[in-house]
C-alpha positions in Angstrom: -7.6 154.0 74.3 -4.5 156.4 72.5 -1.8 154.2 74.0 -3.7 150.8 72.4 -4.3 152.9 68.8 -0.5 154.1 69.0 0.4 150.4 69.2 -1.4 149.4 66.6 0.1 152.3 64.3 3.9 151.6 65.6 3.3 147.8 65.0 4.6 147.1 68.8 2.6 146.7 71.9 2.3 149.7 74.2 5.0 149.9 76.7 2.9 149.7 79.8 1.0 146.8 78.7 4.6 145.1 77.7 5.5 145.9 81.7 2.8 144.3 82.9 3.0 141.3 81.0 7.0 141.3 82.0 6.0 141.4 85.5 3.9 139.0 85.2 6.4 136.4 83.7 9.0 137.5 86.2 6.7 136.4 88.8 5.6 132.8 87.0 9.4 132.5 86.2 10.6 128.6 87.0 14.1 129.2 84.6 12.8 127.0 81.6 9.6 129.0 80.5 10.5 131.8 78.0 9.5 135.3 78.9 8.7 137.2 75.4 7.4 140.0 76.9 10.5 141.0 79.0 12.5 139.7 75.7 10.6 142.2 73.8 11.0 145.2 76.3 15.6 144.1 75.8 14.8 145.0 72.2 13.4 148.3 72.9 16.2 150.6 74.0 15.1 154.2 74.4 15.2 156.4 76.8 11.5 156.0 77.9 11.9 152.4 78.6 15.6 153.2 80.7 13.8 155.8 82.5 11.1 153.3 83.2 13.5 150.6 84.2 15.5 153.0 86.4 12.7 153.9 88.4 11.7 150.3 88.9 15.0 149.2 90.3 14.1 152.0 93.1 10.8 150.9 93.7 9.7 149.7 97.2 8.1 146.7 95.9 11.3 144.0 95.5 8.9 142.5 92.5 9.3 145.8 90.7 12.7 146.5 91.4 13.4 142.6 89.7 11.5 143.9 87.1 14.1 147.2 86.7 17.0 145.2 87.3 15.9 142.4 84.2 15.1 145.2 82.2 18.4 146.9 82.5 20.3 144.1 82.4 20.1 143.3 78.6 18.8 146.3 77.8 19.8 146.6 73.7 22.2 144.7 71.7 26.1 144.8 72.5 27.3 147.3 70.4 30.9 146.6 68.4 32.6 147.8 71.1 31.4 145.0 73.4 28.8 147.8 75.6 25.4 148.0 75.3 23.3 151.3 75.1 22.8 153.5 78.5 25.7 151.3 80.0 27.3 154.3 81.9 23.9 155.2 84.0 23.0 151.4 84.1 26.1 150.3 86.1 26.5 153.3 88.4 22.6 153.0 89.1 23.4 149.1 89.6 26.3 149.8 91.9 23.8 151.9 94.1 21.3 149.6 94.3 23.9 146.7 95.2 24.9 148.6 98.3 21.2 149.1 99.5 19.5 146.1 98.9 18.2 143.7 101.0 16.1 141.1 99.2 18.3 138.4 97.8 16.2 137.8 95.0 16.9 141.2 93.6 20.6 141.2 95.1 21.3 138.2 92.7 20.0 140.0 89.8 21.8 143.2 90.4 24.9 140.6 90.8 24.1 139.2 87.0 23.1 142.6 85.4 26.5 143.8 86.4 28.5 140.7 85.0 26.5 141.3 81.9 27.9 144.7 81.4 31.1 143.4 82.6 31.5 145.8 84.8 35.1 145.9 86.5 34.5 148.7 88.8 31.7 146.6 90.9 34.2 143.7 91.7 34.9 144.6 95.3 31.1 144.6 96.0 30.5 141.3 94.1 33.6 139.6 96.0 31.9 141.0 99.4 28.8 138.9 98.4 30.9 135.5 98.0 29.9 134.7 101.5 26.2 135.5 101.5 24.1 133.4 103.2 21.7 133.0 100.2 23.2 130.1 97.8 21.4 132.1 94.8 23.7 135.4 95.9 26.5 133.0 95.9 25.9 130.9 92.9 25.8 134.4 90.8 28.7 135.5 92.1 30.4 132.4 91.3 29.0 132.4 87.3 29.5 136.2 87.2 32.9 136.7 88.5 34.7 136.0 84.9 32.9 138.7 83.7 34.3 141.2 86.4 37.6 140.2 86.6 41.2 141.1 84.7 41.4 137.6 83.0 45.2 137.9 82.7 46.0 139.4 86.1 43.0 138.2 88.4 42.6 140.5 91.2 44.0 138.0 94.5 40.7 139.1 96.5 38.9 137.7 93.4 40.9 134.5 92.8 40.7 133.8 96.7 36.6 134.1 96.5 36.5 132.2 93.2 38.4 129.1 95.0 36.3 129.6 98.2 33.2 129.2 96.2 34.4 125.7 94.3 34.0 124.6 97.8 30.2 125.9 98.2 27.8 123.9 100.0 25.6 124.5 97.5 26.3 121.8 94.2 25.1 124.4 91.4 27.4 127.1 93.1 30.5 125.3 93.2 29.7 123.7 89.7 29.8 127.3 88.5 32.8 128.3 90.5 35.0 125.5 89.0 33.8 126.0 85.9 34.5 129.6 85.9 38.1 128.7 87.1 38.9 126.4 84.6 37.3 127.0 81.1 36.8 131.0 81.5 39.8 132.6 83.3 42.8 132.3 82.0 44.9 134.0 84.2 44.4 132.2 87.1 47.6 130.6 89.3 48.1 127.1 87.9 49.3 125.6 91.2 46.1 127.0 92.9 44.3 125.4 89.8 46.1 122.3 90.2 45.3 121.8 93.9 41.4 122.6 93.2 41.1 120.1 90.6 43.2 117.5 92.6 40.6 118.2 96.0 37.6 118.0 93.7 38.3 114.9 92.3 36.6 113.0 95.2 33.6 115.6 95.0 30.0 114.1 96.1 28.6 115.5 92.8 29.6 113.5 90.1 29.2 116.3 87.5 32.4 118.3 88.9 33.9 114.9 90.3 34.4 114.6 86.5 35.2 118.2 85.4 38.1 118.3 88.4 39.4 115.1 86.9 39.3 115.8 83.4 41.1 119.2 83.7 43.7 117.7 86.4 44.3 115.2 83.8 44.5 118.3 80.9 46.6 120.4 82.9 49.4 117.5 83.4 49.1 117.0 79.4 49.5 120.5 78.7 52.4 121.0 81.0 54.1 118.3 79.4 53.8 119.4 75.5 54.5 122.6 76.7 57.9 121.5 78.2 58.7 119.1 75.6 58.5 122.1 72.8 59.9 125.0 75.3 63.0 125.7 77.4 62.5 125.1 81.1 61.1 127.8 83.0 58.8 129.5 80.3 55.8 127.9 80.0 53.7 127.3 83.6 52.3 130.7 82.6 50.4 129.5 79.3 48.9 126.4 80.5 45.9 128.6 81.9 45.5 130.5 78.4 45.8 127.5 76.7 43.3 125.5 78.1 40.9 128.4 78.7 41.3 128.9 74.8 40.9 125.8 73.9 37.8 125.2 75.8 36.5 128.5 74.0 37.2 126.5 70.8 35.9 123.1 71.5 36.8 120.5 68.8 37.0 123.6 66.1 40.4 124.7 67.9 41.8 127.0 65.3 46.0 126.2 65.5 46.7 129.6 64.0 44.9 131.7 66.4 46.6 129.5 69.3 49.9 130.3 67.7 49.4 133.8 67.7 47.9 133.7 71.4 51.4 131.7 72.2 54.0 133.9 70.5 52.0 137.1 72.1 52.1 135.9 75.6 55.7 134.7 75.5 56.6 137.9 73.9 59.9 138.5 72.5 61.1 135.1 73.7 59.0 133.2 70.9 61.6 133.7 68.3 62.9 131.1 67.0 60.8 128.9 69.2 58.3 126.2 67.3 55.4 127.8 68.4 53.4 126.9 65.4 54.3 123.4 65.9 53.3 123.2 69.1 49.8 125.4 68.5 48.9 122.4 65.7 49.7 119.4 68.2 47.7 121.2 71.2 44.5 122.0 68.8 44.7 118.3 67.4 45.1 117.1 71.1 42.2 119.0 71.9 39.9 118.3 69.3 40.4 114.6 69.9 39.8 114.5 73.3 36.6 116.8 72.9 35.6 114.0 70.6 35.8 111.5 72.6 34.1 113.2 75.2 31.0 113.9 73.7 30.8 110.9 71.7 
């Protein structure tokens, strides 16, 4: 009765009620329906809720552990520095749970939560799960590696794991691994990505084969455009960053921003080079390409 009255006074449902409703939501979660009670908990980044979620994450019941992890995954809005409230104790708890967790249904949510918090220190633990027997775990490894690696200097073990996941037996895992390798992580070796896309052109999944073919052609096009504008031997390392930045921008690619990125990556060598013209040409080419893809 007291908690019910408190809920009416504060305009918020009582915490324990929200927790019970959120548990029911994740039990019935089909990946399509909204989870309003869980979302309401995410908007309540209090110490009380953090403590309850942390306790749930270590509970003996795997459904309770899943609820705790899913609360911690998105508890509070990202701050200007890109961090959520309680980040440090959250990632410490998640790393500990990942070492001990035995239920795949909880494991993949821990991986997802670490990706949401962009916890690079957990990368070795997550990479170790790239060969996990449960395809849901492998899928979440592929989907969350972009948030855990150094995007410009990808750790070799992470690059190897991601490229291996691009050949996974599960098509959804292959798709997200290829998406990460071609549209999210700029620092992968361009020759390795070229070989990868060439191999996946014949993938039995039509979405994967189409993405691979389009990116393979895009590598060739960007290499030619860079080669026409820049001195020999200075441009192959720019192909990945150019394509990832263009992919993020879509049809609204900003030539000035791309010029700044090219100059940053070229360093002193950029002096005297026609980077502004090159950036404008690349942005226009990409916008035209995207408009044809989505028309």
